[in-house]
VEXDREN-2710 file (C-alpha; in Angstrom, 1 decimal):
% VEXDREN-2710
k/r/px/py/pz
1/MET/0.6/-24.1/-5.7
2/ALA/3.4/-23.3/-3.6
3/PRO/4.0/-20.8/-1.0
4/LEU/6.3/-17.8/-2.6
5/ILE/7.7/-17.0/0.7
6/THR/8.4/-20.1/3.4
7/ASN/11.0/-18.5/5.9
8/ILE/8.1/-16.7/7.8
9/TYR/4.5/-16.4/7.6
10/THR/3.2/-14.0/5.5
11/ALA/-0.3/-12.2/4.7
12/ASP/-2.1/-9.7/2.6
13/PRO/0.5/-9.3/0.1
14/SER/0.5/-6.1/-2.0
15/ALA/3.2/-6.3/-5.1
16/HIS/4.6/-3.4/-6.9
17/VAL/6.9/-3.2/-9.7
18/PHE/10.1/-0.9/-9.2
19/ASN/13.2/-0.8/-10.7
20/GLY/12.4/-3.8/-12.7
21/ARG/11.8/-6.3/-9.4
22/VAL/8.9/-7.4/-7.9
23/TYR/8.4/-5.9/-4.4
24/ILE/6.0/-7.5/-2.0
25/TYR/4.7/-5.5/1.3
26/PRO/3.0/-8.5/3.2
27/SER/2.0/-8.3/6.8
28/HIS/4.1/-10.7/9.2
29/ASP/1.9/-13.3/11.1
30/ARG/3.3/-14.9/14.0
31/GLU/2.4/-17.3/17.0
32/THR/0.1/-15.9/19.3
33/ASP/-2.0/-17.5/22.7
34/ILE/-4.9/-15.3/21.7
35/GLN/-7.5/-17.1/20.8
36/PHE/-9.7/-17.0/17.9
37/ASN/-12.4/-14.5/18.0
38/ASP/-14.2/-12.5/15.0
39/ASN/-13.0/-9.2/15.8
40/GLY/-9.3/-10.2/14.6
41/ASP/-7.5/-10.1/17.8
42/GLN/-5.6/-13.0/17.0
43/TYR/-4.0/-11.4/13.6
44/ASP/-1.2/-9.8/16.2
45/MET/1.6/-8.3/14.1
46/ALA/3.8/-6.6/15.6
47/ASP/6.3/-5.6/12.4
48/TYR/6.9/-5.6/8.7
49/HIS/9.7/-7.6/5.9
50/VAL/9.4/-6.6/2.0
51/PHE/10.6/-8.8/-0.2
52/SER/11.1/-9.1/-4.0
53/THR/12.2/-11.3/-7.3
54/CYS/13.2/-11.0/-10.5
55/SER/11.0/-13.0/-12.0
56/LEU/7.5/-14.6/-11.8
57/ASP/7.7/-17.1/-14.8
58/PRO/9.8/-19.0/-14.3
59/GLN/9.8/-18.2/-10.3
60/GLY/12.7/-16.8/-9.1
61/PRO/14.5/-16.5/-5.7
62/VAL/12.9/-14.7/-3.3
63/THR/14.7/-12.2/-1.2
64/ASP/14.0/-11.3/2.2
65/HIS/15.2/-7.9/2.9
66/GLY/14.1/-8.0/6.6
67/VAL/12.1/-6.3/9.3
68/VAL/12.0/-2.2/7.8
69/LEU/9.2/-1.1/10.4
70/LYS/8.1/-2.4/13.8
71/THR/5.5/-1.1/16.3
72/GLU/8.1/0.5/18.9
73/ASP/9.2/3.0/15.9
74/ILE/5.8/4.5/15.4
75/PRO/4.9/6.7/18.5
76/TRP/1.1/6.8/17.8
77/VAL/1.1/2.6/17.8
78/SER/-0.2/0.4/20.6
79/LYS/-0.6/-3.1/18.5
80/GLN/-1.6/-5.0/14.9
81/LEU/0.8/-3.8/12.6
82/TRP/-2.1/-5.0/9.7
83/ALA/-2.0/-5.1/6.1
84/PRO/0.4/-2.7/4.6
85/ASP/0.9/-1.2/1.4
86/ALA/3.6/0.9/-0.6
87/ALA/3.6/3.5/-2.9
88/PHE/6.5/5.5/-4.7
89/LYS/6.4/9.1/-6.1
90/ASP/8.9/11.5/-7.0
91/GLY/12.0/10.0/-6.2
92/ARG/10.8/8.2/-2.6
93/TYR/9.0/5.1/-1.2
94/TYR/6.0/5.5/0.9
95/LEU/4.5/2.6/3.4
96/TYR/1.1/2.9/4.4
97/PHE/0.0/0.8/7.4
98/PRO/-2.7/0.4/9.4
99/ALA/-2.8/0.1/13.6
100/ARG/-4.7/0.5/16.6
101/ASP/-3.9/3.9/18.6
102/LYS/-3.2/4.0/22.1
103/GLN/-7.0/4.3/22.5
104/GLY/-7.4/1.0/20.6
105/ILE/-8.7/2.7/17.4
106/PHE/-7.3/1.9/14.0
107/ARG/-5.3/4.7/12.0
108/ILE/-3.5/4.9/9.3
109/GLY/0.0/5.4/9.0
110/VAL/3.0/6.4/6.6
111/ALA/6.7/5.7/6.5
112/VAL/9.2/7.2/3.9
113/GLY/12.0/5.8/2.4
114/ASP/14.8/6.4/-0.1
115/LYS/14.7/2.7/-1.6
116/PRO/12.2/0.5/-2.4
117/GLU/13.1/-2.1/0.1
118/GLY/13.1/0.3/3.3
119/PRO/13.9/1.3/5.6
120/PHE/11.1/3.5/6.5
121/THR/11.1/6.5/9.0
122/PRO/7.5/6.8/10.1
123/GLN/5.4/10.0/10.5
124/PRO/4.8/10.9/14.4
125/GLU/1.1/11.0/13.9
126/PRO/-1.1/9.1/11.9
127/ILE/-2.7/10.5/8.5
128/LYS/-5.2/13.3/9.6
129/GLY/-8.6/11.6/9.0
130/SER/-7.8/8.5/8.4
131/TYR/-9.6/5.1/10.0
132/SER/-10.5/1.5/9.5
133/ILE/-7.6/-0.9/8.0
134/ASP/-6.6/-2.0/4.6
135/PRO/-4.7/1.3/2.9
136/ALA/-3.9/0.6/-0.6
137/THR/-2.5/3.2/-2.9
138/PHE/-2.6/4.0/-6.3
139/VAL/-0.8/6.7/-8.4
140/ASP/-2.5/7.6/-11.8
141/ASP/-1.2/8.4/-15.5
142/ASP/-1.3/11.9/-14.3
143/GLY/0.6/11.7/-11.3
144/GLU/-2.3/12.2/-8.7
145/ALA/-2.1/9.2/-5.9
146/TYR/-5.3/7.9/-4.0
147/LEU/-5.4/6.0/-1.1
148/TYR/-8.3/3.2/-0.4
149/PHE/-9.0/1.8/3.0
150/GLY/-11.5/0.3/4.9
151/GLY/-12.8/-2.9/6.4
152/LEU/-15.6/-4.2/8.1
153/TRP/-16.2/-6.1/11.7
154/GLY/-12.6/-6.2/13.6
155/GLY/-11.3/-3.3/10.8
156/GLN/-14.2/-0.8/12.5
157/LEU/-15.3/0.6/9.2
158/GLN/-19.2/0.2/10.3
159/CYS/-18.2/2.7/13.4
160/TYR/-18.0/5.8/10.9
161/GLN/-21.3/5.5/9.6
162/LYS/-22.1/9.1/11.2
163/GLY/-19.4/10.7/9.6
164/ASN/-15.8/10.4/8.7
165/ASN/-15.0/12.2/11.8
166/VAL/-17.5/10.3/14.4
167/PHE/-16.3/6.9/15.6
168/ASP/-19.4/5.2/17.2
169/ALA/-18.3/2.8/19.6
170/GLU/-21.7/0.8/19.5
171/TRP/-20.7/-0.8/16.6
172/GLN/-17.5/-2.3/17.4
173/GLY/-16.9/-5.8/17.0
174/PRO/-18.3/-8.3/14.2
175/LYS/-21.3/-5.6/13.2
176/GLU/-22.6/-4.3/10.1
177/PRO/-25.7/-3.0/8.5
178/THR/-28.5/-5.4/7.5
179/GLY/-31.8/-5.5/6.7
180/LYS/-34.2/-5.0/3.4
181/GLY/-33.3/-2.0/1.3
182/VAL/-30.1/-1.5/3.2
183/LYS/-27.1/-0.6/0.9
184/PHE/-23.3/-1.8/1.9
185/LEU/-20.8/0.2/3.3
186/GLY/-18.4/0.9/0.8
187/ALA/-14.4/1.3/0.8
188/ARG/-12.9/4.9/0.9
189/VAL/-10.8/6.5/-1.1
190/GLY/-8.9/9.8/-0.5
191/ARG/-6.7/12.0/-3.0
192/LEU/-3.4/12.5/-1.3
193/THR/-1.3/15.6/-1.1
194/GLN/1.7/15.8/-3.7
195/ASP/3.9/15.1/-0.6
196/MET/1.7/11.2/-0.1
197/LEU/1.7/12.2/3.6
198/GLU/-1.8/13.8/4.1
199/PHE/-5.2/13.7/2.3
200/ALA/-5.9/16.2/-0.1
201/GLU/-8.6/19.0/1.2
202/GLU/-11.6/17.4/-0.5
203/GLY/-11.4/14.6/2.3
204/VAL/-12.6/11.1/1.9
205/ARG/-15.7/9.5/0.4
206/GLU/-17.2/6.5/-0.1
207/VAL/-16.8/3.5/-2.4
208/THR/-19.8/2.8/-4.6
209/ILE/-20.1/-0.7/-6.4
210/LEU/-23.2/-0.6/-8.4
211/ALA/-24.7/-4.3/-9.3
212/PRO/-24.9/-4.3/-13.4
213/GLU/-28.5/-6.2/-13.0
214/THR/-30.3/-3.2/-11.2
215/GLY/-27.7/-0.2/-11.7
216/GLU/-28.2/0.2/-8.2
217/PRO/-25.1/-0.1/-5.3
218/LEU/-25.3/-3.4/-3.8
219/ASP/-27.3/-4.7/-0.9
220/ALA/-25.9/-5.0/2.6
221/ASP/-27.3/-8.5/2.6
222/ASP/-25.6/-9.1/-0.2
223/HIS/-22.3/-11.1/1.4
224/GLU/-21.6/-12.7/-1.7
225/ARG/-20.7/-9.7/-3.8
226/ARG/-20.9/-6.5/-1.4
227/PHE/-17.3/-5.5/0.1
228/PHE/-15.9/-6.2/3.3
229/GLU/-12.1/-5.4/3.6
230/ALA/-8.9/-5.8/1.4
231/ALA/-9.3/-3.1/-1.1
232/TRP/-6.8/-3.0/-4.3
233/MET/-7.2/-0.6/-7.5
234/HIS/-5.2/-1.2/-10.7
235/LYS/-5.8/0.1/-14.6
236/ARG/-5.8/-1.7/-17.8
237/ASN/-6.6/-0.2/-21.0
238/GLY/-7.9/3.0/-19.4
239/LYS/-10.4/1.0/-17.1
240/TYR/-10.2/1.3/-13.3
241/TYR/-10.6/-2.2/-11.6
242/PHE/-11.7/-2.3/-7.9
243/SER/-11.0/-5.3/-6.3
244/TYR/-11.8/-6.8/-2.6
245/SER/-12.6/-9.3/-0.3
246/THR/-16.1/-10.4/0.8
247/GLY/-15.0/-11.6/3.9
248/ASP/-17.1/-14.0/5.5
249/THR/-17.9/-15.7/2.4
250/HIS/-14.4/-15.8/1.4
251/PHE/-14.4/-14.2/-2.4
252/LEU/-11.9/-11.9/-3.9
253/CYS/-14.1/-9.8/-6.6
254/TYR/-13.5/-7.1/-8.7
255/ALA/-15.7/-3.7/-10.2
256/VAL/-14.9/-1.5/-13.1
257/GLY/-15.1/1.9/-13.3
258/ASP/-14.1/5.0/-15.4
259/SER/-12.5/6.9/-12.2
260/PRO/-10.4/6.2/-9.5
261/TYR/-13.5/7.5/-7.6
262/GLY/-15.8/5.1/-9.0
263/PRO/-18.8/4.4/-9.3
264/PHE/-17.8/0.4/-10.2
265/THR/-19.9/-1.9/-11.6
266/TYR/-19.2/-5.5/-9.9
267/GLY/-17.7/-7.5/-12.8
268/GLY/-17.3/-11.3/-11.0
269/ARG/-14.7/-13.7/-8.9
270/ILE/-11.2/-13.3/-9.1
271/LEU/-10.6/-16.1/-6.8
272/GLU/-12.7/-18.7/-5.0
273/PRO/-12.1/-19.2/-0.8
274/VAL/-9.3/-21.3/0.0
275/LEU/-8.0/-22.6/3.0
276/GLY/-8.2/-20.2/5.9
277/TRP/-10.6/-17.7/6.8
278/THR/-9.2/-14.6/5.2
279/THR/-8.7/-13.8/1.6
280/HIS/-6.6/-10.6/0.6
281/HIS/-4.6/-9.9/-2.2
282/SER/-2.9/-7.4/-4.9
283/ILE/-2.8/-7.4/-8.7
284/VAL/0.3/-6.5/-10.7
285/GLU/1.4/-6.2/-14.3
286/PHE/4.8/-7.9/-14.7
287/PRO/6.9/-7.6/-16.5
288/GLU/5.6/-4.2/-17.4
289/LYS/4.2/-2.9/-20.6
290/SER/3.4/-6.8/-20.9
291/ASP/-0.2/-6.9/-20.2
292/ARG/0.7/-10.3/-18.5
293/TRP/-1.3/-9.9/-14.8
294/TRP/-0.4/-12.0/-11.4
295/LEU/-2.8/-12.0/-8.5
296/PHE/-1.1/-12.3/-5.2
297/HIS/-2.9/-13.9/-2.0
298/HIS/-2.7/-15.9/0.6
299/ASP/-3.7/-19.2/2.2
300/CYS/-3.3/-21.1/5.3
301/GLU/-1.7/-24.2/3.8
302/LEU/2.0/-24.2/5.4
303/SER/0.5/-24.2/8.6
304/LYS/-1.9/-26.6/7.7
305/GLY/-5.0/-24.6/8.5
306/VAL/-4.3/-22.1/11.3
307/ASP/-6.1/-19.2/10.4
308/HIS/-3.8/-16.6/11.4
309/LEU/-0.5/-18.2/10.3
310/ARG/-0.6/-17.6/6.4
311/SER/2.1/-17.8/3.3
312/VAL/1.8/-15.7/0.2
313/LYS/1.3/-17.3/-2.4
314/VAL/0.9/-16.3/-6.9
315/LYS/-0.8/-16.8/-9.8
316/GLU/-1.2/-15.5/-13.4
317/ILE/-4.7/-14.0/-14.4
318/PHE/-6.2/-13.2/-17.5
319/PHE/-8.1/-11.0/-19.4
320/ASP/-10.9/-11.6/-22.0
321/GLU/-11.6/-9.7/-24.9
322/GLU/-14.3/-7.2/-22.7
323/GLY/-11.8/-7.1/-20.0
324/ARG/-13.3/-9.3/-17.5
325/ILE/-10.5/-11.1/-15.4
326/HIS/-10.6/-14.9/-15.7
327/GLY/-8.4/-17.3/-13.4
328/GLU/-7.3/-19.6/-16.0
329/LYS/-6.8/-18.6/-19.8
330/LYS/-9.3/-19.5/-21.4
331/PRO/-8.4/-22.0/-25.1
332/VAL/-8.5/-20.0/-28.1
333/GLY/-12.1/-19.9/-29.6
334/LYS/-14.1/-20.5/-26.7
END
């Protein structure tokens, strides 16, 4: 499978359909002398590009709309513009992004534009009550919008075990809960205000993933199924699909629920490990109302295995009659 974008290195693709085109909001990898470490310092991104295409089958040309936001545009940011996402509501477009603030703590910001390809103007401060990384937005059929976020290790999610507003610096680095009977740390989700700029009054809550065999939350030591980073939400046939990366075991997995808040029951894997340490994705229906679904993801094939120089790819995925996701189309009658 050839990379979708080859003029620059891109990763963490968030894909959405706006105005009949697929728009892709990735992070922009760049060369760096920073040595690889489990804190992710080598992922030293400094700006965002937006890409779009009018066709996935056959694959159409991809337009690079150029830089739409950069570090120096954002007053509160010190470094590391990691995986972004975008949303549309009431005639405006919103770009959500994580970055380290001046104290080195990850926060989530939002920038606003009039077109899906930007440019975007950032709010002067991060979203109140936001933390960690990997924002993913979901606008439900009733118009309510939700922001999912969180990532372990370098993403600092494990530093908030004492509460949403309590950063415990002792948990910084490649750490997470472990031990017999200890449950995993879930992503966070919060409903957004109508202007899409802040969390609603109820704040954020943890996303629970249940083991189908027990009906209980997954164990922290279940690294082949527990959440690590890269939250994504899509909805099909009234069901909510929460998908994510398992991080150090390199799977993309999904879980299914009846509410955007969950709980979600683990459903299986969407993608096996690819070349490179990280795996991060989005799932989008295109064309709209076609029930054809596409997995955008990345690997390090173009850079010949350099972990922080990744490239976006896309493949079709399939649903069976029970709503389970499959990476390949099952033969008729199987």
